[in-house]
C-alpha positions, -999 to 999 in steps of 0.1 A, spaced: 308 156 694 309 180 723 325 214 716 345 228 745 351 265 748 388 273 754 393 311 756 426 306 773 443 292 742 472 313 730 486 312 695 515 288 693 550 301 690 569 296 658 606 289 661 625 282 629 662 275 627 663 279 589 638 288 562 622 258 546 612 264 510 575 257 504 547 261 479 512 250 475 493 230 449 460 248 443 429 242 422 393 235 425 378 203 438 381 174 414 411 190 395 436 164 407 454 183 435 459 152 457 472 130 429 496 157 418 508 161 454 513 123 456 533 123 424 554 154 432 562 141 467 572 107 453 594 123 426 611 148 450 616 122 478 629 98 452 656 123 445 667 122 481 648 151 496 628 149 528 594 164 519 568 176 545 532 179 534 504 200 547 467 197 537 443 226 543 408 219 553 386 250 556 358 230 571 375 214 600 384 177 604 386 148 628 418 128 629 406 106 656 375 84 660 349 83 687 356 58 713 394 58 708 415 68 739 431 99 723 397 111 711 383 107 746 413 127 759 404 156 736 367 154 744 376 155 781 393 189 776 430 182 766 443 212 746 468 188 729 465 151 723 493 129 709 493 93 699 526 75 694 538 42 681 572 28 672 568 41 637 546 72 639 535 102 660 503 121 656 492 152 673 459 171 675 461 206 690 436 233 696 443 266 679 427 300 681 425 307 643 432 293 608 469 296 606 489 308 576 509 283 556 541 300 567 533 293 604 525 256 597 557 251 576 577 263 606 563 235 627 576 208 603 607 191 617 638 184 596 625 186 561 641 200 530 609 213 514 572 215 522 544 210 498 509 221 507 475 212 492 452 242 493 459 277 507 450 294 475 445 328 491 480 329 507 509 351 496 533 322 489 544 304 457 516 284 441 512 259 413 477 256 400 464 224 385 437 234 360 414 211 341 389 231 321 367 200 317 363 197 355 360 235 362 363 261 335 372 289 359 408 290 371 415 293 409 445 316 408 451 329 372 466 364 376 477 358 412 512 374 415 523 344 436 514 318 409 546 304 396 533 276 372 502 259 360 497 222 354 472 215 326 469 197 293 449 227 279 466 254 259 469 283 283 485 317 282 488 327 318 522 342 318 537 314 338 553 281 328 528 253 319 535 217 325 514 188 312 494 167 336 518 138 333 550 158 332 559 155 369 596 151 362 598 185 345 576 200 372 600 186 399 630 200 379 612 234 378 605 234 416 641 226 424 653 253 401 628 278 415 641 272 450 677 269 438 680 235 454 701 205 444 687 170 442 704 143 463 701 116 436 691 111 400 655 119 389 631 90 392 605 104 369 579 80 383 550 76 359 515 76 372 485 91 355 464 117 372 
């Protein structure tokens, strides 16, 4: 892939009509972050909330594929490339730096809450999924922004602990933490991590 220098790129502006509550699911690779995100999104959206999700990738990513028209547009020098269909819109945009979660949340349109995967170094509410058998070291123990931990291990971290399969109670906690009301009854969808 050809890298194009774009020194003229300015940081994007953030406009926000109202503050969207958000938190991130953190943990080391292999801990089950993505599965927990899927389950929590499913549970909260099943209760009538519109959930936005954000995934952090510290290494960069390619959303498009070589040879596709939108990929070719970006490679030709487009600072922003969008693809649209009757059911989805996707956008790839050049940025001048790794943006804070707060900035990314402000870009989400019309959601009730945002859940992010990653961003463990940020200063926002975090829930760590910790599996000592996968990685004995915790990612955020002692972080003042850690609000809960998800683990089947007995832990004494000074924050509430939820079992790996207790997504219903975790969703209740998240709603209570943000002082939000659910739109419908809990679904408590069961799915093992």
